[in-house]
KEBAMI-908638 format. One line per field, with one value per residue (C-alpha): x, y negated, z. Coordinates in nm, 2 decimals, always signed. Layout:
N
u = (X,...)
v = (Y,...)
w = (Z,...)
//
This chain:
242
u = (+1.16,+1.08,+1.38,+1.24,+0.92,+1.06,+1.20,+0.87,+0.69,+0.94,+0.90,+0.52,+0.55,+0.79,+0.55,+0.26,+0.46,+0.56,+0.20,+0.07,+0.32,+0.25,-0.13,-0.07,+0.17,+0.03,-0.32,-0.19,+0.07,-0.02,+0.20,+0.44,+0.46,+0.57,+0.92,+1.03,+1.27,+0.98,+0.79,+1.11,+1.15,+0.79,+0.80,+1.15,+1.27,+1.54,+1.49,+1.60,+1.29,+1.06,+1.22,+1.20,+0.83,+0.70,+0.97,+0.88,+0.71,+0.44,+0.36,+0.35,+0.11,-0.11,-0.13,-0.23,-0.51,-0.64,-0.62,-0.80,-1.08,-1.13,-1.14,-1.38,-1.61,-1.64,-1.69,-1.92,-2.11,-2.18,-2.55,-2.58,-2.72,-3.05,-3.18,-3.20,-3.58,-3.64,-3.81,-3.57,-3.59,-3.47,-3.19,-3.08,-3.09,-2.88,-2.62,-2.60,-2.55,-2.28,-2.11,-2.10,-1.95,-1.69,-1.56,-1.64,-1.57,-1.64,-1.28,-1.07,-1.13,-1.10,-0.78,-0.97,-1.12,-0.79,-0.63,-0.91,-0.88,-0.51,-0.56,-0.82,-0.57,-0.26,-0.31,-0.02,+0.10,-0.16,-0.04,-0.29,-0.57,-0.75,-0.73,-0.86,-1.14,-1.25,-1.26,-1.47,-1.65,-1.88,-2.02,-2.07,-2.24,-2.48,-2.56,-2.64,-2.87,-3.08,-3.08,-3.21,-3.49,-3.58,-3.59,-3.82,-3.83,-3.82,-3.48,-3.19,-2.84,-2.74,-3.01,-2.89,-2.52,-2.57,-2.80,-2.56,-2.27,-2.49,-2.51,-2.15,-1.95,-2.07,-1.98,-1.64,-1.60,-1.68,-1.42,-1.17,-1.24,-1.20,-0.88,-0.73,-0.79,-0.67,-0.35,-0.29,-0.36,-0.10,+0.18,+0.45,+0.47,+0.28,+0.18,-0.02,-0.23,-0.30,-0.40,-0.63,-0.86,-0.92,-1.02,-1.39,-1.33,-1.25,-1.61,-1.72,-1.49,-1.62,-1.98,-1.95,-1.75,-2.03,-2.26,-2.50,-2.35,-2.22,-2.55,-2.73,-2.50,-2.57,-2.95,-2.94,-2.73,-2.95,-3.27,-3.13,-3.01,-3.35,-3.53,-3.29,-3.35,-3.73,-3.70,-3.51,-3.77,-4.05,-3.86,-3.82,-4.19,-4.28,-4.04,-4.21,-4.03,-3.67)
v = (+8.71,+9.07,+9.22,+9.09,+9.29,+9.63,+9.45,+9.29,+9.62,+9.80,+9.54,+9.58,+9.95,+9.92,+9.69,+9.92,+10.22,+10.03,+9.94,+10.29,+10.43,+10.16,+10.22,+10.59,+10.55,+10.25,+10.41,+10.74,+10.62,+10.25,+9.95,+10.05,+10.41,+10.33,+10.22,+10.04,+10.33,+10.58,+10.36,+10.33,+10.71,+10.78,+10.51,+10.60,+10.25,+10.07,+9.82,+9.53,+9.60,+9.58,+9.25,+9.11,+9.18,+9.14,+8.96,+9.15,+9.45,+9.23,+9.07,+9.42,+9.53,+9.23,+9.31,+9.67,+9.54,+9.32,+9.60,+9.84,+9.59,+9.50,+9.87,+9.97,+9.67,+9.75,+10.12,+10.09,+9.76,+9.68,+9.63,+9.98,+9.84,+9.74,+9.39,+9.10,+9.08,+9.44,+9.51,+9.49,+9.86,+9.94,+9.68,+9.83,+10.18,+10.06,+9.90,+10.20,+10.44,+10.21,+10.18,+10.56,+10.59,+10.33,+10.52,+10.89,+11.06,+11.41,+11.50,+11.22,+10.89,+10.58,+10.38,+10.08,+10.28,+10.43,+10.08,+9.94,+10.23,+10.18,+9.81,+9.88,+10.11,+9.89,+9.54,+9.40,+9.05,+8.77,+8.67,+8.91,+8.82,+8.65,+8.96,+9.18,+8.92,+8.94,+9.32,+9.35,+9.03,+8.98,+9.34,+9.29,+8.95,+9.09,+9.39,+9.17,+8.96,+9.25,+9.41,+9.08,+9.08,+9.44,+9.37,+9.07,+8.72,+8.82,+8.98,+8.79,+8.75,+9.02,+9.26,+9.21,+9.24,+9.57,+9.71,+9.62,+9.78,+10.09,+10.11,+10.05,+10.22,+10.58,+10.55,+10.42,+10.71,+10.96,+10.79,+10.82,+11.19,+11.25,+11.05,+11.24,+11.57,+11.43,+11.31,+11.64,+11.83,+11.61,+11.67,+11.90,+12.10,+12.42,+12.26,+11.99,+12.26,+12.45,+12.14,+12.02,+12.32,+12.22,+11.86,+11.76,+11.61,+11.96,+12.05,+11.74,+11.82,+12.17,+12.05,+11.78,+11.99,+12.24,+12.20,+11.91,+11.87,+11.51,+11.37,+11.56,+11.40,+11.05,+11.11,+11.24,+10.95,+10.70,+10.84,+10.85,+10.49,+10.36,+10.55,+10.40,+10.04,+10.10,+10.22,+9.91,+9.69,+9.86,+9.81,+9.44,+9.40,+9.58,+9.35,+9.04,+8.72,+8.67)
w = (-18.67,-18.76,-18.58,-18.25,-18.28,-18.15,-17.85,-17.77,-17.82,-17.60,-17.32,-17.35,-17.31,-17.02,-16.84,-16.88,-16.77,-16.45,-16.39,-16.45,-16.21,-15.95,-15.97,-15.91,-15.62,-15.44,-15.44,-15.32,-15.06,-14.99,-15.00,-14.72,-14.83,-15.18,-15.27,-15.59,-15.64,-15.65,-15.90,-16.12,-16.11,-16.21,-16.48,-16.60,-16.58,-16.37,-16.09,-16.32,-16.54,-16.24,-16.13,-16.48,-16.53,-16.17,-15.97,-15.65,-15.50,-15.36,-15.70,-15.85,-15.58,-15.64,-16.01,-15.92,-15.71,-15.99,-16.24,-16.01,-15.93,-16.30,-16.40,-16.12,-16.18,-16.55,-16.50,-16.19,-16.16,-15.79,-15.86,-16.00,-16.32,-16.15,-16.27,-16.02,-16.06,-15.96,-15.62,-15.32,-15.25,-15.61,-15.59,-15.26,-15.40,-15.70,-15.47,-15.24,-15.53,-15.68,-15.34,-15.31,-15.66,-15.57,-15.27,-15.35,-15.68,-15.80,-15.85,-15.69,-15.52,-15.74,-15.72,-15.58,-15.30,-15.20,-15.20,-14.99,-14.74,-14.71,-14.64,-14.38,-14.20,-14.25,-14.39,-14.60,-14.67,-14.66,-15.00,-15.15,-14.91,-15.20,-15.41,-15.13,-15.06,-15.43,-15.41,-15.10,-15.00,-15.30,-15.26,-14.89,-14.94,-15.20,-14.99,-14.69,-14.90,-15.02,-14.68,-14.53,-14.79,-14.70,-14.32,-14.35,-14.22,-13.86,-13.89,-13.71,-13.85,-13.61,-13.73,-14.09,-14.01,-13.82,-14.08,-14.36,-14.17,-14.12,-14.50,-14.58,-14.31,-14.36,-14.73,-14.65,-14.40,-14.68,-14.90,-14.62,-14.58,-14.95,-14.97,-14.68,-14.86,-15.19,-15.04,-14.87,-15.19,-15.37,-15.12,-15.24,-14.91,-14.83,-14.50,-14.68,-14.86,-14.54,-14.34,-14.61,-14.56,-14.20,-14.27,-14.28,-14.62,-14.76,-14.69,-14.88,-15.17,-15.20,-15.19,-15.45,-15.69,-15.72,-16.02,-15.94,-15.60,-15.65,-15.77,-15.50,-15.24,-15.38,-15.38,-15.02,-14.89,-15.08,-14.94,-14.59,-14.61,-14.74,-14.46,-14.21,-14.33,-14.32,-13.96,-13.87,-14.04,-13.85,-13.53,-13.60,-13.68,-13.35,-13.16,-13.30,-13.37,-13.47)
//
């Protein structure tokens, strides 16, 4: 049995090299922009190895999503580490801070954020709908629940939905800006470097790479979000009734 161990270890190493390459390329280029050939080149394997371990490009992409989701959830819990019995304002603050950290990073966006943004722009096969759902829906549902609590009993479903989207969409927009610059900076052409300096995301990048800039950005967005939710709550109270 001992002679088979090197083969098993080699297969394990090959599978991980394929996954590492796939995570890097799918997050940077998206599903349609990434070829099996480019993954093979980066991983230094042949197409047969990819087919042996993952059977298809779509199955490999699905595994990349699962890895990115598990890694991000472990590193950055969606509740921001705030306990469930904390006041609603503190729970919302924790979730907003965690959401920002999911979509915007000091040096480069997370793989999960880049995958999500690619899918928002160009959805792929419905086979991975469940994986996408698991990556996005629980966070959205939990955010809506705490926003509803913040807005009070007179808030309608429409009030809660619009307020929740008002929390989430600006953060996704920041992530999109950072991803645009990151992708430009990682192109091999001189044109990519020159264009990146003109993007709004380049200003974001410069700001958050300064000492203390990233935490200052998180604090500012969190305060603005909480102030916005409070303004909506007061508007609902003044309106009276659901």
